[in-house]
C-alpha positions as semicolon CSV with decimal commas, in nm:
position;residue;x (nm);y (nm);z (nm)
1;M;8,997;-1,992;3,034
2;G;8,878;-1,885;3,379
3;S;8,565;-2,097;3,331
4;G;8,777;-2,406;3,255
5;T;8,993;-2,350;3,563
6;S;8,690;-2,317;3,788
7;T;8,544;-2,637;3,644
8;R;8,865;-2,826;3,716
9;H;8,869;-2,693;4,074
10;H;8,505;-2,797;4,113
11;F;8,581;-3,153;4,005
12;A;8,888;-3,162;4,232
13;F;8,679;-3,057;4,529
14;Q;8,421;-3,324;4,444
15;N;8,690;-3,589;4,421
16;A;8,840;-3,479;4,751
17;E;8,500;-3,492;4,916
18;R;8,442;-3,842;4,787
19;A;8,787;-3,946;4,905
20;F;8,717;-3,811;5,255
21;K;8,382;-3,991;5,266
22;A;8,543;-4,313;5,146
23;A;8,819;-4,280;5,406
24;A;8,561;-4,221;5,679
25;L;8,363;-4,528;5,566
26;I;8,676;-4,743;5,556
27;Q;8,784;-4,616;5,897
28;R;8,439;-4,683;6,044
29;W;8,435;-5,033;5,892
30;Y;8,785;-5,108;6,023
31;R;8,698;-4,989;6,373
32;R;8,391;-5,213;6,378
33;Y;8,595;-5,501;6,241
34;T;8,867;-5,466;6,504
35;A;8,604;-5,415;6,776
36;R;8,434;-5,741;6,677
37;L;8,768;-5,922;6,677
38;E;8,851;-5,779;7,019
39;M;8,511;-5,885;7,150
40;R;8,568;-6,239;7,020
41;R;8,918;-6,243;7,171
42;R;8,794;-6,133;7,512
43;C;8,510;-6,383;7,504
44;T;8,751;-6,660;7,410
45;W;8,983;-6,553;7,690
46;S;8,698;-6,570;7,942
47;I;8,620;-6,927;7,834
48;F;8,977;-7,049;7,881
49;Q;9,024;-6,871;8,213
50;S;8,690;-6,984;8,356
51;I;8,757;-7,348;8,269
52;E;9,110;-7,325;8,416
53;Y;8,988;-7,177;8,745
54;A;8,704;-7,430;8,765
55;G;8,969;-7,704;8,750
56;Q;9,159;-7,541;9,037
57;Q;8,837;-7,532;9,239
58;D;8,792;-7,905;9,179
59;Q;9,151;-7,963;9,294
60;V;9,094;-7,777;9,622
61;K;8,755;-7,942;9,684
62;L;8,900;-8,288;9,621
63;H;9,184;-8,240;9,867
64;D;8,946;-8,083;10,119
65;F;8,731;-8,395;10,091
66;F;9,024;-8,630;10,155
67;S;9,151;-8,406;10,433
68;Y;8,812;-8,422;10,599
69;L;8,813;-8,801;10,572
70;M;9,157;-8,822;10,725
71;D;9,070;-8,587;11,012
72;H;8,760;-8,790;11,100
73;F;8,895;-9,140;11,040
74;I;9,029;-9,334;11,339
75;P;9,299;-9,579;11,226
76;S;9,257;-9,926;11,371
77;S;9,623;-10,016;11,339
78;H;9,969;-9,867;11,306
79;N;9,980;-9,963;10,937
80;E;9,663;-9,767;10,863
81;R;9,801;-9,463;11,042
82;D;10,124;-9,483;10,842
83;F;9,930;-9,519;10,519
84;L;9,720;-9,210;10,588
85;T;10,026;-9,008;10,679
86;R;10,203;-9,120;10,364
87;M;9,904;-9,056;10,138
88;F;9,789;-8,712;10,249
89;T;10,071;-8,544;10,435
90;E;10,434;-8,469;10,378
91;D;10,578;-8,822;10,375
92;R;10,429;-8,958;10,053
93;F;10,739;-9,156;9,968
94;A;10,777;-9,456;10,195
95;Q;11,127;-9,592;10,196
96;D;11,138;-9,934;10,036
97;S;11,432;-10,148;9,934
98;E;11,423;-10,017;9,578
99;M;11,421;-9,652;9,687
100;E;11,697;-9,704;9,941
101;K;11,904;-9,850;9,663
102;C;11,843;-9,541;9,449
103;S;11,883;-9,285;9,730
104;D;12,259;-9,255;9,681
105;Y;12,308;-9,100;9,339
106;E;12,676;-9,192;9,338
107;S;12,583;-9,559;9,321
108;I;12,389;-9,502;8,997
109;E;12,601;-9,601;8,701
110;V;12,599;-9,400;8,378
111;P;12,638;-9,640;8,082
112;D;12,898;-9,579;7,812
113;S;12,617;-9,560;7,557
114;Y;12,479;-9,245;7,723
115;T;12,521;-8,951;7,484
116;G;12,348;-8,678;7,684
117;P;12,506;-8,397;7,887
118;R;12,736;-8,480;8,177
119;L;12,773;-8,271;8,492
120;S;13,055;-8,231;8,742
121;F;13,048;-8,017;9,054
122;P;13,104;-7,737;9,127
123;L;12,920;-7,637;8,809
124;L;13,068;-7,402;8,551
125;P;12,881;-7,175;8,306
126;D;12,960;-7,421;8,026
127;H;12,767;-7,694;8,209
128;A;12,452;-7,480;8,220
129;T;12,475;-7,377;7,854
130;A;12,540;-7,740;7,758
131;L;12,214;-7,834;7,930
132;I;12,023;-7,579;7,722
133;E;12,168;-7,711;7,398
134;A;12,108;-8,074;7,495
135;F;11,746;-8,012;7,591
136;R;11,693;-7,812;7,272
137;L;11,801;-8,124;7,083
138;K;11,554;-8,335;7,288
139;Q;11,824;-8,517;7,486
140;Q;11,750;-8,636;7,839
141;L;11,970;-8,583;8,144
142;H;12,065;-8,906;8,318
143;A;11,900;-8,976;8,654
144;R;12,236;-8,973;8,832
145;Y;12,302;-8,614;8,726
146;V;11,942;-8,513;8,804
147;L;11,971;-8,637;9,162
148;N;12,318;-8,491;9,202
149;L;12,194;-8,152;9,081
150;L;11,892;-8,165;9,312
151;Y;12,116;-8,257;9,606
152;E;12,343;-7,956;9,543
153;T;12,039;-7,732;9,484
154;K;11,887;-7,821;9,819
155;K;12,218;-7,756;9,995
156;H;12,219;-7,408;9,843
157;L;11,851;-7,330;9,907
158;V;11,872;-7,421;10,275
159;Q;12,115;-7,133;10,325
160;L;11,891;-6,873;10,158
161;P;11,654;-6,637;10,341
162;N;11,279;-6,646;10,294
163;I;11,296;-6,310;10,115
164;N;11,598;-6,267;9,888
165;R;11,759;-5,922;9,872
166;V;11,889;-5,814;9,531
167;S;12,061;-5,489;9,439
168;T;12,093;-5,319;9,101
169;C;12,432;-5,181;9,207
170;Y;12,610;-5,503;9,116
171;S;12,457;-5,560;8,772
172;E;12,349;-5,352;8,478
173;E;11,989;-5,466;8,505
174;I;11,769;-5,730;8,665
175;T;11,528;-5,933;8,450
176;V;11,211;-6,068;8,611
177;C;11,029;-6,359;8,441
178;G;10,688;-6,503;8,524
179;D;10,523;-6,844;8,487
180;L;10,686;-7,090;8,245
181;H;10,470;-7,397;8,316
182;G;10,695;-7,651;8,148
183;Q;10,729;-7,459;7,818
184;L;11,097;-7,492;7,737
185;D;11,072;-7,290;7,415
186;D;10,985;-6,980;7,614
187;L;11,284;-7,016;7,846
188;I;11,523;-7,068;7,554
189;F;11,374;-6,770;7,372
190;I;11,418;-6,546;7,680
191;F;11,786;-6,640;7,707
192;Y;11,832;-6,594;7,331
193;K;11,670;-6,251;7,324
194;N;11,782;-6,113;7,660
195;G;12,112;-6,295;7,705
196;L;12,232;-6,575;7,928
197;P;12,268;-6,514;8,303
198;S;12,600;-6,358;8,400
199;P;12,744;-6,135;8,674
200;E;12,624;-5,835;8,470
201;R;12,280;-5,981;8,389
202;S;12,076;-6,096;8,688
203;Y;11,751;-6,293;8,670
204;V;11,455;-6,352;8,900
205;F;11,214;-6,632;8,801
206;N;10,886;-6,588;8,984
207;G;10,755;-6,942;9,035
208;D;10,534;-7,192;8,849
209;F;10,818;-7,354;8,658
210;V;10,637;-7,688;8,630
211;D;10,302;-7,851;8,538
212;R;10,084;-7,830;8,225
213;G;10,378;-7,820;7,980
214;K;10,579;-8,125;7,874
215;D;10,930;-8,002;7,961
216;S;10,903;-7,917;8,330
217;V;11,198;-8,140;8,427
218;E;11,425;-7,973;8,172
219;I;11,325;-7,624;8,288
220;L;11,404;-7,711;8,650
221;M;11,743;-7,853;8,559
222;I;11,839;-7,538;8,365
223;L;11,716;-7,302;8,637
224;F;11,884;-7,494;8,918
225;A;12,209;-7,517;8,722
226;F;12,228;-7,142;8,663
227;M;12,137;-7,076;9,027
228;L;12,437;-7,284;9,137
229;V;12,667;-7,121;8,882
230;Y;12,556;-6,764;8,970
231;P;12,416;-6,781;9,324
232;K;12,426;-6,402;9,367
233;E;12,279;-6,314;9,028
234;F;12,018;-6,587;8,971
235;H;11,715;-6,612;9,201
236;L;11,404;-6,831;9,217
237;N;11,074;-6,772;9,396
238;R;10,827;-7,042;9,489
239;G;10,495;-7,057;9,304
240;N;10,172;-7,236;9,389
241;H;10,266;-7,517;9,147
242;E;10,590;-7,592;9,331
243;D;10,379;-7,823;9,544
244;H;10,384;-8,203;9,527
245;M;10,008;-8,223;9,586
246;V;9,929;-7,983;9,299
247;N;10,168;-8,177;9,074
248;L;9,948;-8,486;9,113
249;R;9,675;-8,321;8,904
250;Y;9,853;-8,099;8,655
251;G;10,103;-8,340;8,503
252;F;10,446;-8,291;8,659
253;T;10,434;-8,610;8,868
254;K;10,333;-8,808;8,562
255;E;10,607;-8,645;8,353
256;V;10,879;-8,740;8,601
257;M;10,762;-9,101;8,628
258;N;10,741;-9,134;8,248
259;K;11,090;-8,994;8,190
260;Y;11,259;-9,170;8,484
261;K;11,081;-9,499;8,539
262;I;11,349;-9,649;8,767
263;H;11,458;-9,348;8,973
264;G;11,142;-9,138;8,936
265;K;11,021;-9,196;9,292
266;E;11,348;-9,077;9,442
267;I;11,352;-8,774;9,211
268;L;11,001;-8,680;9,319
269;R;11,087;-8,724;9,686
270;T;11,392;-8,501;9,648
271;L;11,195;-8,243;9,449
272;K;10,935;-8,226;9,726
273;D;11,211;-8,119;9,964
274;V;11,360;-7,876;9,713
275;F;11,025;-7,709;9,647
276;C;10,954;-7,637;10,013
277;W;11,297;-7,474;10,049
278;L;11,246;-7,229;9,761
279;P;11,242;-6,864;9,880
280;L;10,900;-6,701;9,907
281;A;10,981;-6,358;9,763
282;T;11,255;-6,131;9,630
283;L;11,316;-5,766;9,718
284;I;11,502;-5,537;9,475
285;D;11,678;-5,238;9,629
286;E;11,435;-5,259;9,923
287;K;11,177;-5,096;9,692
288;V;11,028;-5,356;9,455
289;L;10,870;-5,667;9,603
290;I;10,846;-5,974;9,378
291;L;10,618;-6,261;9,481
292;H;10,419;-6,516;9,288
293;G;10,053;-6,451;9,366
294;G;9,985;-6,136;9,564
295;V;9,909;-6,004;9,910
296;S;9,616;-5,977;10,149
297;D;9,506;-5,742;10,425
298;I;9,692;-5,962;10,678
299;T;10,018;-6,006;10,484
300;D;10,305;-5,956;10,725
301;L;10,650;-5,945;10,567
302;E;10,816;-5,963;10,907
303;L;10,640;-6,290;10,983
304;L;10,707;-6,424;10,632
305;D;11,074;-6,350;10,676
306;K;11,094;-6,539;11,005
307;I;10,890;-6,856;10,950
308;E;11,050;-7,191;10,873
309;R;10,938;-7,207;10,512
310;N;11,024;-7,574;10,474
311;K;10,734;-7,651;10,711
312;I;10,490;-7,545;10,437
313;V;10,534;-7,856;10,226
314;S;10,198;-7,811;10,055
315;T;9,949;-7,525;10,049
316;M;9,668;-7,771;9,975
317;R;9,647;-7,883;10,335
318;C;9,741;-7,717;10,664
319;K;9,870;-7,967;10,919
320;T;9,873;-7,750;11,229
321;R;9,998;-7,820;11,575
322;R;9,785;-7,979;11,840
323;K;9,635;-7,791;12,129
324;N;9,905;-7,886;12,382
325;E;10,172;-7,777;12,135
326;K;10,004;-7,438;12,096
327;Q;9,994;-7,396;12,473
328;M;10,367;-7,468;12,489
329;E;10,419;-7,218;12,210
330;E;10,238;-6,946;12,405
331;K;10,453;-7,033;12,704
332;G;10,765;-6,998;12,493
333;K;10,647;-6,663;12,360
334;A;10,594;-6,534;12,712
335;N;10,947;-6,642;12,808
336;R;11,093;-6,466;12,506
337;K;10,897;-6,148;12,577
338;S;11,042;-6,139;12,926
339;S;11,392;-6,122;12,781
340;A;11,544;-5,788;12,691
341;Q;11,624;-5,891;12,336
342;E;11,560;-5,614;12,080
343;P;11,343;-5,702;11,779
344;I;11,515;-5,721;11,443
345;P;11,376;-5,503;11,158
346;W;11,190;-5,706;10,898
347;F;11,419;-5,598;10,616
348;L;11,726;-5,756;10,779
349;P;11,798;-6,124;10,702
350;Q;11,600;-6,342;10,942
351;S;11,648;-6,681;10,786
352;R;11,874;-6,975;10,774
353;S;12,131;-6,785;10,566
354;L;12,484;-6,774;10,699
355;P;12,650;-6,442;10,792
356;S;12,815;-6,259;10,506
357;S;13,149;-6,271;10,686
358;P;13,200;-6,527;10,964
359;L;13,499;-6,332;11,096
360;R;13,296;-6,023;11,181
361;F;13,140;-6,031;11,525
362;S;12,852;-5,800;11,440
363;S;12,755;-6,014;11,143
364;Y;12,776;-6,329;11,350
365;K;12,567;-6,173;11,625
366;A;12,295;-6,075;11,379
367;H;12,302;-6,426;11,235
368;K;12,280;-6,579;11,580
369;T;11,982;-6,362;11,669
370;S;11,804;-6,441;11,344
371;R;11,858;-6,811;11,393
372;S;11,711;-6,801;11,742
373;S;11,403;-6,624;11,613
374;S;11,341;-6,898;11,358
375;I;11,336;-7,188;11,606
376;P;10,982;-7,334;11,622
377;C;10,782;-7,236;11,927
378;G;10,689;-7,585;12,028
379;G;10,824;-7,563;12,379
380;C;11,172;-7,649;12,502
381;L;11,363;-7,886;12,275
382;D;11,507;-8,201;12,416
383;R;11,882;-8,243;12,450
384;R;11,919;-8,464;12,147
385;E;11,742;-8,216;11,918
386;L;11,931;-7,921;12,066
387;S;12,258;-8,105;12,015
388;R;12,161;-8,185;11,656
389;Q;12,083;-7,821;11,578
390;V;12,405;-7,696;11,734
391;R;12,609;-7,959;11,548
392;S;12,435;-7,870;11,220
393;S;12,499;-7,497;11,269
394;V;12,868;-7,559;11,346
395;E;12,909;-7,780;11,039
396;L;12,748;-7,518;10,814
397;E;12,966;-7,246;10,961
398;L;13,283;-7,452;10,913
399;E;13,185;-7,529;10,556
400;R;13,136;-7,160;10,479
401;C;13,475;-7,077;10,630
402;R;13,644;-7,347;10,423
403;Q;13,475;-7,217;10,108
404;Q;13,591;-6,862;10,170
405;A;13,941;-6,982;10,249
406;G;13,949;-7,195;9,933
407;L;14,007;-7,516;10,129
408;L;13,698;-7,706;10,012
409;V;13,799;-8,017;9,821
410;T;13,624;-8,055;9,485
411;G;13,378;-8,338;9,481
412;Q;13,391;-8,377;9,857
413;K;13,059;-8,497;9,996
414;E;12,939;-8,458;10,352
415;E;12,884;-8,776;10,547
416;P;12,556;-8,721;10,731
417;S;12,515;-8,882;11,069
418;R;12,178;-9,014;10,951
419;S;11,981;-9,038;10,630
420;A;11,821;-8,728;10,481
421;S;11,478;-8,888;10,485
422;E;11,516;-8,968;10,855
423;A;11,616;-8,611;10,932
424;D;11,326;-8,475;10,728
425;S;11,088;-8,710;10,902
426;E;11,207;-8,600;11,246
427;A;11,191;-8,235;11,143
428;G;10,837;-8,290;11,016
429;E;10,736;-8,423;11,355
430;L;10,900;-8,137;11,547
431;Q;10,810;-7,848;11,320
432;K;10,454;-7,796;11,208
433;P;10,317;-7,468;11,072
434;T;10,063;-7,264;11,262
435;Q;9,740;-7,166;11,091
436;E;9,867;-6,808;11,065
437;E;10,194;-6,912;10,901
438;W;10,015;-7,138;10,655
439;R;9,766;-6,863;10,567
440;Q;10,046;-6,612;10,507
441;V;10,214;-6,842;10,254
442;V;9,887;-6,938;10,085
443;D;9,796;-6,571;10,036
444;I;10,123;-6,476;9,867
445;L;10,117;-6,784;9,640
446;W;9,748;-6,794;9,539
447;S;9,603;-6,440;9,555
448;D;9,494;-6,216;9,265
449;P;9,437;-5,838;9,240
450;M;9,091;-5,692;9,182
451;A;8,969;-5,347;9,080
452;Q;8,739;-5,303;9,382
453;E;8,855;-5,190;9,722
454;G;8,900;-5,436;10,006
455;C;9,005;-5,797;10,043
456;K;8,785;-6,106;10,000
457;A;8,822;-6,480;9,959
458;N;8,928;-6,600;9,614
459;T;8,635;-6,832;9,548
460;I;8,717;-6,853;9,177
461;R;9,047;-7,034;9,234
462;G;8,947;-7,188;9,566
463;G;9,252;-7,051;9,750
464;G;9,408;-6,721;9,849
465;C;9,221;-6,393;9,823
466;Y;9,133;-6,100;9,598
467;F;9,305;-5,780;9,709
468;G;9,209;-5,426;9,607
469;P;9,407;-5,105;9,546
470;D;9,368;-5,000;9,909
471;V;9,533;-5,323;10,030
472;T;9,822;-5,268;9,788
473;Q;9,867;-4,908;9,897
474;Q;9,859;-5,003;10,263
475;L;10,135;-5,262;10,215
476;L;10,351;-5,026;10,007
477;Q;10,328;-4,752;10,267
478;K;10,392;-4,987;10,558
479;Y;10,717;-5,120;10,413
480;N;10,819;-4,814;10,206
481;L;10,793;-4,994;9,870
482;Q;10,739;-4,849;9,521
483;F;10,543;-5,130;9,353
484;L;10,482;-5,505;9,340
485;I;10,566;-5,754;9,066
486;R;10,364;-6,075;9,060
487;S;10,275;-6,353;8,813
488;H;10,016;-6,632;8,861
489;E;9,772;-6,503;8,595
490;C;9,794;-6,547;8,220
491;K;9,751;-6,213;8,040
492;P;9,678;-6,165;7,667
493;E;9,974;-5,931;7,621
494;G;10,198;-6,116;7,868
495;Y;10,177;-5,837;8,125
496;E;9,929;-5,600;8,286
497;F;9,946;-5,300;8,519
498;C;9,674;-5,243;8,780
499;H;9,616;-5,054;9,105
500;N;9,741;-4,724;8,959
501;R;10,047;-4,901;8,812
502;K;10,149;-5,019;9,159
503;V;10,100;-5,388;9,070
504;L;10,260;-5,542;8,761
505;T;10,163;-5,893;8,646
506;I;10,427;-6,074;8,436
507;F;10,348;-6,403;8,258
508;S;10,624;-6,561;8,050
509;A;10,451;-6,867;7,899
510;S;10,340;-6,759;7,551
511;N;10,063;-6,954;7,371
512;Y;9,953;-7,081;7,710
513;Y;9,601;-7,190;7,619
514;E;9,648;-7,237;7,245
515;V;9,890;-7,126;6,973
516;G;9,824;-6,755;6,932
517;S;9,626;-6,718;7,254
518;N;9,870;-6,485;7,432
519;R;10,213;-6,332;7,426
520;G;10,483;-6,396;7,680
521;A;10,667;-6,114;7,854
522;Y;10,946;-6,030;8,097
523;V;11,039;-5,704;8,267
524;K;11,384;-5,543;8,302
525;L;11,472;-5,314;8,592
526;G;11,773;-5,082;8,606
527;P;11,902;-4,866;8,892
528;A;11,610;-4,624;8,839
529;L;11,367;-4,918;8,889
530;T;11,167;-4,811;8,584
531;P;11,003;-5,123;8,438
532;H;11,087;-5,198;8,075
533;I;10,853;-5,463;7,932
534;V;10,964;-5,701;7,655
535;Q;10,697;-5,909;7,476
536;Y;10,747;-6,210;7,252
537;Q;10,594;-6,513;7,082
538;A;10,806;-6,826;7,113
539;N;10,609;-7,016;6,846
540;K;10,706;-6,926;6,489
541;V;10,366;-7,030;6,353
542;T;10,198;-6,729;6,513
543;N;10,414;-6,491;6,307
544;T;10,268;-6,628;5,982
545;L;9,904;-6,589;6,090
546;T;9,693;-6,277;6,058
547;M;9,512;-6,139;6,359
548;R;9,182;-6,283;6,234
549;Q;9,338;-6,626;6,177
550;R;9,492;-6,630;6,525
551;I;9,165;-6,535;6,692
552;S;8,965;-6,786;6,487
553;R;9,209;-7,064;6,574
554;V;9,204;-6,985;6,946
555;E;8,826;-6,936;6,943
556;E;8,774;-7,279;6,787
557;S;8,986;-7,441;7,056
558;A;8,802;-7,256;7,334
559;L;8,459;-7,349;7,202
560;R;8,567;-7,712;7,171
561;A;8,671;-7,713;7,536
562;L;8,344;-7,543;7,633
563;R;8,137;-7,800;7,445
564;E;8,318;-8,077;7,634
565;K;8,233;-7,898;7,957
566;L;7,868;-7,869;7,855
567;F;7,856;-8,234;7,755
568;A;8,005;-8,337;8,090
569;H;7,702;-8,179;8,261
570;S;7,432;-8,298;8,018
571;S;7,219;-8,462;8,286
572;D;7,223;-8,154;8,507
573;L;7,146;-7,933;8,209
574;L;6,852;-8,150;8,110
575;S;6,705;-8,124;8,459
576;E;6,751;-7,746;8,458
577;F;6,598;-7,711;8,111
578;K;6,290;-7,901;8,225
579;K;6,237;-7,646;8,503
580;H;6,203;-7,374;8,237
581;D;5,978;-7,596;8,022
582;A;5,657;-7,556;8,222
583;D;5,433;-7,687;7,941
584;K;5,660;-7,988;7,879
585;V;5,676;-7,924;7,504
586;G;6,053;-7,970;7,481
587;L;6,114;-7,605;7,393
588;I;6,270;-7,320;7,591
589;T;6,366;-6,964;7,502
590;L;6,728;-6,878;7,436
591;S;6,725;-6,649;7,739
592;D;6,615;-6,943;7,954
593;W;6,888;-7,152;7,792
594;A;7,152;-6,899;7,892
595;A;7,021;-6,879;8,249
596;A;7,004;-7,258;8,284
597;V;7,357;-7,313;8,151
598;E;7,503;-7,055;8,390
599;S;7,314;-7,199;8,688
600;V;7,469;-7,542;8,619
601;L;7,825;-7,456;8,510
602;R;7,871;-7,133;8,710
603;L;8,152;-7,015;8,482
604;G;8,039;-6,651;8,465
605;L;8,055;-6,644;8,084
606;P;7,855;-6,415;7,848
607;W;7,624;-6,691;7,733
608;R;7,403;-6,455;7,529
609;M;7,703;-6,365;7,315
610;L;7,796;-6,732;7,278
611;R;7,449;-6,846;7,171
612;S;7,515;-6,808;6,800
613;Q;7,820;-7,038;6,820
614;L;7,671;-7,298;7,054
615;V;7,303;-7,308;6,958
616;N;7,121;-7,337;6,624
617;S;6,795;-7,165;6,712
618;S;6,471;-7,167;6,519
619;A;6,304;-6,862;6,374
620;D;6,081;-6,805;6,676
621;N;6,385;-6,780;6,910
622;M;6,311;-7,115;7,075
623;L;6,541;-7,411;7,138
624;E;6,455;-7,780;7,125
625;Y;6,686;-7,867;7,412
626;K;6,677;-8,248;7,386
627;S;6,795;-8,237;7,026
628;W;7,062;-7,986;7,122
629;L;7,193;-8,222;7,391
630;K;7,195;-8,513;7,145
631;N;7,395;-8,311;6,894
632;L;7,633;-8,216;7,173
633;A;7,689;-8,586;7,249
634;K;7,760;-8,666;6,882
635;E;8,053;-8,425;6,884
636;Q;8,232;-8,624;7,156
637;V;8,404;-8,911;6,974
638;S;8,411;-9,249;7,146
639;H;8,598;-9,544;7,000
640;E;8,414;-9,791;7,223
641;N;8,062;-9,673;7,139
642;I;7,997;-9,593;7,503
643;Q;7,646;-9,468;7,565
644;S;7,608;-9,092;7,597
645;S;7,523;-9,073;7,968
646;L;7,821;-9,292;8,061
647;L;8,060;-9,096;7,842
648;E;7,931;-8,780;8,007
649;T;8,025;-8,917;8,349
650;L;8,374;-9,005;8,229
651;Y;8,425;-8,659;8,080
652;R;8,310;-8,495;8,400
653;N;8,514;-8,705;8,642
654;R;8,825;-8,813;8,454
655;S;9,048;-8,538;8,594
656;N;8,929;-8,602;8,949
657;L;8,961;-8,978;8,904
658;E;9,319;-8,946;8,784
659;T;9,400;-8,723;9,081
660;I;9,240;-8,974;9,319
661;F;9,446;-9,249;9,159
662;R;9,766;-9,046;9,205
663;I;9,677;-8,985;9,571
664;I;9,612;-9,355;9,634
665;D;9,931;-9,443;9,445
666;S;10,139;-9,294;9,726
667;D;10,469;-9,444;9,601
668;H;10,414;-9,319;9,242
669;S;10,461;-9,661;9,090
670;D;10,180;-9,597;8,834
671;S;9,992;-9,884;8,992
672;V;9,793;-9,934;9,312
673;S;9,892;-10,225;9,531
674;L;9,638;-10,441;9,711
675;D;9,732;-10,286;10,044
676;E;9,694;-9,929;9,913
677;F;9,356;-10,016;9,764
678;R;9,238;-10,186;10,085
679;Q;9,342;-9,896;10,310
680;T;9,182;-9,637;10,083
681;W;8,858;-9,829;10,056
682;K;8,838;-9,865;10,434
683;L;8,878;-9,488;10,459
684;L;8,600;-9,421;10,208
685;S;8,367;-9,689;10,343
686;S;8,396;-9,550;10,695
687;H;8,288;-9,209;10,566
688;M;8,002;-9,349;10,355
689;N;7,894;-9,585;10,635
690;I;7,935;-9,897;10,420
691;D;8,002;-10,220;10,608
692;I;8,255;-10,423;10,413
693;T;8,509;-10,683;10,522
694;D;8,872;-10,715;10,418
695;D;8,788;-11,030;10,219
696;C;8,530;-10,838;10,017
697;I;8,780;-10,560;9,950
698;C;9,033;-10,816;9,827
699;D;8,771;-10,970;9,598
700;L;8,688;-10,622;9,468
701;A;9,055;-10,546;9,401
702;R;9,102;-10,875;9,215
703;S;8,795;-10,803;9,000
704;I;8,941;-10,465;8,900
705;D;9,281;-10,619;8,826
706;F;9,182;-10,726;8,473
707;N;9,527;-10,846;8,362
708;K;9,580;-11,032;8,694
709;D;9,927;-10,890;8,760
710;G;9,853;-10,814;9,127
711;H;9,832;-10,436;9,075
712;I;9,572;-10,187;8,949
713;D;9,698;-9,934;8,693
714;I;9,524;-9,614;8,586
715;N;9,353;-9,772;8,284
716;E;9,208;-10,055;8,496
717;F;9,098;-9,799;8,755
718;L;8,907;-9,592;8,496
719;E;8,769;-9,903;8,325
720;A;8,628;-10,032;8,653
721;F;8,462;-9,696;8,712
722;R;8,314;-9,708;8,361
723;L;8,173;-10,059;8,411
724;V;8,015;-9,968;8,745
725;E;7,850;-9,660;8,595
726;K;7,728;-9,866;8,301
727;S;7,568;-10,125;8,529
728;C;7,397;-9,850;8,727
729;L;7,266;-9,682;8,414
730;A;7,135;-10,013;8,278
731;G;6,940;-10,091;8,594
732;D;6,711;-9,910;8,830
733;T;6,829;-9,598;9,016
734;S;6,791;-9,776;9,347
735;E;7,070;-10,015;9,245
736;C;7,328;-9,737;9,216
737;P;7,587;-9,701;9,491
738;Q;7,451;-9,365;9,594
739;A;7,115;-9,517;9,673
740;T;7,245;-9,822;9,857
741;N;7,134;-9,858;10,215
742;A;7,424;-9,895;10,454
743;K;7,254;-10,174;10,645
744;D;7,197;-10,385;10,334
745;S;7,538;-10,329;10,181
746;G;7,793;-10,607;10,180
747;C;8,055;-10,761;9,964
748;N;7,801;-10,830;9,687
749;S;7,620;-10,499;9,708
750;P;7,657;-10,233;9,437
751;G;7,802;-10,000;9,696
752;A;8,096;-10,232;9,742
753;C;8,169;-10,246;9,373
């Protein structure tokens, strides 16, 4: 009996040993499996991010190129000067008869057949919730209500400081959301899961509401509506995409014009003004600083709180004051220093906001001092401008008093002494940002954190800087802050801590690159200021996919985008491959392939890891690069059977060409007039030293106008580019525009076509 018991114990021990070994093998296999999936996910993420940042570099380079042309081009007439100002600077919306007709939203009639939401002011919470429901059902807000809402929004924003102050004492918690980028589903999901804004539930949305997604207009309308309903509980920060020049490339301008074909130009003009009045940052309990991008080693919150933020219309170009204006500014500074006025601490309101109580002398005195500090230092103002500012201040003060006394008549509209566009134009002439002011705003809107110490230029994006943990710590200590909350970067989990948990990145657009690519997130802060992160996926499809299916789906999309990028640089790749093919046998090693691809694309990707998915190598680890390039071209479908080299050029330049078209199309009519085309061509020809007459330019414009309607639309613009490239590729290299001699060029030369 004892022998039988011992045998049973022996077998039990053997079975247990086998079970432990099996468990260890399964655990080891699972760890390797998840590690491989994580490696694929990170590689896929690098592809998407590198391509996105490369596009931002192209955007900055393109605007730098046009800015250089404008700075070095001498207009020969007043019309040319006006055109340049309208095309590249703040006034991109010339007033024409059609726009003047649309400028007064009250004159826009809403037809009886309109079934969408209707707004009346002052707004109530029901109006904002009705907008959410209407947009969820794919209804569109009428242009009259859009313009009315934008008008009221600007009136409110003008009164706000550059840095909003928010306290947790007046609400249970404050929710901070990051980039939305036109993804309405994410905004609706946040309100569904976290609750609608209310006096007990405050929100801060940290910029980048528009571009990329298809519902940017709807997101703006919802956000602006809630801001007007709950002005003390709902706050918005400006992002780098709240910029009319950035919108030209990333889709928001096109979205507005497609949805509002008649009143789109006026909506865009009004939005340009609204964007530049958005606050730059938000401060919670004087301890948590919320801004869109980041900081730099020269970030000065005192200066940021004092500048006239509406002067920074676009961060893509700094239009600074002239030398004589700077001298007058220095003179004005010296005069102010001679006065015995005491400086105001940076954490006190320094902006255009009205005093909290107009009946209190101390509050009024602080407001008066802050207003005087925000007057531009362009020398003494003339009497007319001084009178205008005083009259404007008095009117604002009276309006605030009437509001507090309950005497403001509902629906009453101010009668301005002049048009808003005229006032903005005059203000644009009087108030121009200094280089320092412009740099301060660019840094907080464009910068990213890095793991290394120090601060360096952000060459990956083309704007802002990279700031290290030491820069963060220095800023926190200087202003007695606990930590920073920023957005601006898509993160796989929707959020990320860095710099010893002193910097928190929040990104609220889930599935940003592809369905399943990333989660969205928002952060909730209570009186203890302890961040509570909430993650989500707004797309229901992702909940039905396994981790492997999600990664495979996103990986396929990333590789497709990367192959398009490779195809767009086929000619450059071929030249680089030939450098590694010393024997001219048409073969290179896979290591040389990886080095050549990185030298051309400069994306910083792990090309050795990507070889198996991009290259079918032979047994001897060699690549026949010409065949590889041909196979790459076959993957790019063309319905017109365009030859490979021409299609490559279109793939490479289409985004830049569309942006150039939007810049030339200064009135956003989706077509370029003959005058716009002539002025732009004169600008380019002066830079390229091409001698061409106005008659030749007119002939060129008529040849591009294929349907002969007197205007050039985007399709005709791209088609003309395609035909020119095709003619160059069919002939000798010397016939291409780049090789044309300036002395021999004329109206019939390739350079002119």
